[in-house]
C-alpha positions, 0 to 999 in steps of 0.5 A: 656468073659463068654460063654453062657454055663458057664453063664447058669451054674453058677448063674442060676443053683444055684438059680435054685437049691434053687427054686426047693427045695422051689417048691417041698419041697422034695429035699434039696437045698444044695444037688441040688446045688451039682448035677453033670452034667446030662446025655445028655438023662436026659438033653434032657428030661428036655429041651423037656418037654412042660409045660402046665396048667395041669402040673403046676396045678398038680405040685402046688397040689403036693406042697400043699399036701406035705406041708399039709402032713408035708413031710420033706426035704430029703437029697440025697447022691450025691455020688449015684446020676448019673441021674434023676432016681437015684434022683427019687429013693432016694426021694421016698425011703426017705419018703414012702408017696411021691410016692403015693402022686405023683401017686395021681397027675399023676406023676411018680417020674421021671416025677415029677422031669423032670416037676419041672426041666423044670419049674424052669429052664425056670423061672430062665433062663428067669429071669436071661436073662432079667436082664443080657440083654442076653435074646435072647441068653439065651432063645434060649437054652430053649424049646421055648414053655416053654418060651412062656408059662412062659411069658404068665403066668409069675405072677402065675409061679413066685409065684409058684417058689418063694412062700411066706414064711409060716406065723410064728405060734402063741405061 
């Protein structure tokens, strides 16, 4: 039988990486899927981060503005990523418009990553937990306030994490 930790790492982590790319439009999904284990401090920062309407609204605003600015996905050099700070540094280096965009919406690059990872990990873990029948056990690994927030705002957060594909442009 799989341990809770291994169940949480495998399908949840892969879907988590893909959804994060869709959400932020700044990170390639394949690079995220290859992120080595985060430090205990980075993991604690993500776990302890508390989602609320203000944060989610600002994340949505960044996503909308990033699309409007046609910010292209960046490719992380995963050999140089050992922490959230390393990821943040590479992201803002990839396009000079990213750091001012995040600042305009009240985020440092690291805060933006932590907020996104907290959101997407909560959404994907709760979804997986509900489908697998292990809701209580898996949800116990998350910040309880974020689980409550997700369940109270499920439809809007699901739409944010999995936005509809953009319509094809007319030729």
